N, C-alpha and C positions, 0 to 999 in steps of 0.2 A: 543571687545573680552572679556574684563574683566567682563563686565555685563553678557555676555553669560555664562561664567564659574560660576559666582555667581548664576545665575538663574538655571543652571543645578544642582548645589548642594543644593540649597535652593529653590525648586520650589514653596513653599508656599508664597514667597516674591513677585512673579510675577513681577519681574523687567522688563523683556522683554516679549512682547506679542508674539503671535504665529509666526509672520513673521519678527519681528525685528531682529532676528539673521542673516537674510540675508543681512542686510545693510553693516556690516563690510566685509562680504565675497565679495559682489559686489564691494565695494570700493577697496579691495585688488586686485580683478580681473581687475578692471579698471586701477589701477596703473601699474600692470604687462603688460596689453595690450598697454598702452601708451608707456611704456619703450621699449617694443618689436618693436612697430612701429617707434619710434624715434631713436632707436639704430643705424640703418644704416646711418641716417643723421648725427648723432653725430660722428660716425666713419669717415665718408667722410670729415666732417669739420676738424677734428683733423689731418687727413692725408694731407689735403690741406695746413693747417698751417705748418706742418712739411716740406712739399715739398717746400713751399715758403721760409722758413727759410734756408733750405739746398741750394736752388738756390741762395739766397742772399749771403750766406757764400761762395759758389763756385765762384760767380762773384767777390767778394772781394779778394779772394785768387788769382784768375786769373789776376786781375788788378795789384796786388802786384808782381806777377811773371813777368808780362809784363814790369813793371817799373824796376825790378831788371835786367831783360834781356837787356833792353835798356841801363841801366847804365853799365852793363858788356861789351856790344858792344862798348860803347863810350870809355871805358878804353882800350879795345883791339885796337881800331882804333887810339888811341894816339901813340902807339908804331910804327906802319908803318909810321905815319906822321913824327915822328922824324927821322926815317931812310930815308924817301923820301927827306926831307930837307937836311940831312947830305950828301947824295950821289948825289945830283943834284946841278948844278949851275943855277943861275938866276931863282929861284923858285918864282913865283908871291907872293906878300905879302898877297893877298886874300887867298891863299892856306894855308899859315902859320897862318893867323888869324882864319881860319876855316870857312870863309864865302863862299869859293869856294871849291868844292871837288877835291880830288886828282884823277888822271886818274883811272877809274874803273878797267881797265885790270890789272894795276900794283897792286892795292889794292886787287883784287880777287886772284891774284897769291900769294901775301903775306899771305892772309887768308888761302889759301889752304896749304901753307907751314907750317902754325901755327896749322893746323889740325882742323880748323873751317869749319863747313858745310854750313854756310850762306854766302851770297855774297851781294855786294853793287850794 
């Protein structure tokens, strides 16, 4: 481009021949054409990367929420266990140790009274 400008203002120098001015124009056109053709690919690639990052973050958050919910449920189930042991005679040691579940009907009734929507 610079050579074209010099040749325009000082034609006697004959820096550029009759058709050499077309070289930078064609090169610029080629760059523009390549960018126009590749732009959709680059955009799709960027979108795919963003979606995969969002999916990964969503899965991480979901797993953390599941763990927190499980911990919350375990804490909530400790309270009915204490009540069940205190109000019953001859409670099996396996129920007290937590290796055997309490009667589901009784636990579900207590959960309903506590305002929980989930059941065992």
